[in-house]
C-alpha positions in Angstrom: -14.6 20.5 34.4 -12.6 18.9 31.6 -9.0 18.3 32.5 -5.9 19.3 30.5 -4.0 16.1 29.7 -0.7 17.9 29.1 2.5 16.2 27.8 3.5 14.6 31.0 3.3 10.9 31.6 5.7 9.6 28.9 8.0 7.0 30.3 11.1 5.2 29.1 11.0 1.4 28.7 14.0 0.2 30.7 14.5 -2.8 28.3 14.4 -1.0 25.0 15.1 2.6 26.0 12.2 3.7 23.9 9.6 6.2 25.0 6.2 4.9 25.9 3.2 7.1 25.6 0.7 7.5 28.4 -2.3 5.1 28.4 -4.8 7.8 27.5 -2.7 9.0 24.5 -2.5 5.3 23.4 -6.2 4.9 23.8 -6.8 8.0 21.6 -4.4 6.8 19.0 -6.2 3.4 18.9 -9.5 5.3 18.4 -7.9 7.4 15.6 -6.7 4.3 13.8 -9.9 2.2 14.2 -12.0 1.4 11.2 -15.3 2.2 13.0 -14.8 5.2 15.3 -17.2 5.2 18.3 -17.8 8.0 19.2 -17.9 9.7 15.8 -15.8 12.7 16.7 -12.7 13.7 18.7 -14.9 16.2 20.5 -17.3 13.4 21.7 -14.3 11.2 22.6 -13.0 14.0 24.8 -16.5 14.6 26.4 -16.7 10.9 27.3 -13.3 11.1 29.1 -13.8 14.6 30.6 -10.9 16.0 28.6 -10.6 19.4 27.0 -10.7 19.2 23.2 -7.5 21.3 23.0 -5.7 18.5 24.8 -6.0 16.0 22.0 -5.1 18.7 19.5 -1.9 19.2 21.4 -1.3 15.4 21.5 -1.7 15.3 17.7 1.0 17.9 17.3 3.4 16.3 19.7 6.3 14.9 17.6 6.4 11.7 19.7 2.7 11.1 19.1 3.0 11.9 15.4 5.9 9.4 15.0 3.9 6.6 16.6 0.8 7.6 14.6 2.7 7.5 11.3 4.4 4.2 12.2 1.2 2.5 13.2 -0.8 3.9 10.3 1.8 2.7 7.8 1.9 -0.7 9.4 -1.9 -0.9 9.3 -2.2 0.2 5.7 0.1 -2.5 4.4 -1.4 -5.2 6.4 -1.9 -8.3 4.1 -5.6 -8.7 5.1 -6.4 -5.1 4.1 -4.4 -5.3 0.9 -6.1 -8.6 -0.1 -9.6 -7.2 0.5 -8.8 -4.3 -1.9 -7.4 -6.7 -4.5 -10.5 -8.9 -4.1 -12.7 -5.9 -4.6 -10.7 -4.8 -7.7 -11.0 -8.3 -9.2 -14.8 -8.4 -8.7 -15.2 -5.0 -10.4 -12.8 -6.0 -13.2 -14.8 -9.3 -13.7 -17.9 -7.2 -14.1 -16.4 -5.2 -16.9 -14.9 -2.2 -15.1 -12.0 -1.3 -17.3 -10.3 1.0 -14.7 -10.5 -1.8 -12.1 -9.2 -4.3 -14.6 -6.2 -2.1 -15.4 -5.4 -1.6 -11.7 -5.8 -5.3 -10.9 -3.5 -6.2 -13.8 -0.9 -3.7 -12.7 -1.0 -5.2 -9.2 -0.6 -8.8 -10.3 2.1 -7.9 -12.8 4.4 -7.6 -9.8 4.0 -11.3 -9.0 4.1 -12.6 -12.6 7.5 -14.0 -13.5 9.2 -12.1 -16.2 10.2 -14.1 -19.3 13.3 -13.4 -21.2 13.4 -14.5 -24.8 16.9 -15.6 -26.0 17.4 -16.2 -29.6 20.2 -18.6 -30.4 20.7 -17.9 -34.1 23.8 -17.6 -36.2 22.7 -14.4 -37.7 22.2 -11.3 -35.6 19.5 -8.9 -36.8 21.5 -5.8 -35.7 24.2 -6.7 -38.3 21.8 -7.1 -41.2 20.9 -4.6 -43.8 17.2 -3.7 -44.3 17.0 -5.9 -47.4 18.7 -8.9 -45.6 16.4 -8.5 -42.6 13.3 -8.3 -44.8 14.4 -11.5 -46.7 15.0 -13.3 -43.4 11.6 -12.3 -42.1 9.9 -13.5 -45.3 11.6 -16.9 -45.1 10.6 -17.3 -41.4 7.0 -16.4 -42.2 6.9 -18.7 -45.1 8.3 -21.5 -42.9 5.6 -20.9 -40.3 2.9 -21.0 -43.0 4.1 -24.3 -44.4 4.1 -25.8 -40.9 0.4 -24.7 -40.4 -0.7 -26.3 -43.7 
């Protein structure tokens, strides 16, 4: 007959003062967070361990379990290897012409691209010019660029 795992078994680590979940709970959490779950379902997991399926449902609603589950899931999801594999997949799709993948890849790498700040050291400041003065200044700059190209 399947056993009820209950909520007993939590201990307090004497060094850190933090609560430590029972081994079976930790094993279940490892299974929940694994990439390839074997067995496929929580029901099958319970059958293999002679546990009642309601037991793991209670574990999943226990605030201590939920806190640890959230903490470990967040840690797992931002792991550099996982992130890099997603970035690599985006790059491959982008290189094959996938516009959405290219957009996402460029958004990602933009975070690592140094920002450039353009500083114009000029005697005349554009904000103080009239429209006519600004147009004349721009014309002279464009003319100067054209003469350099020739």
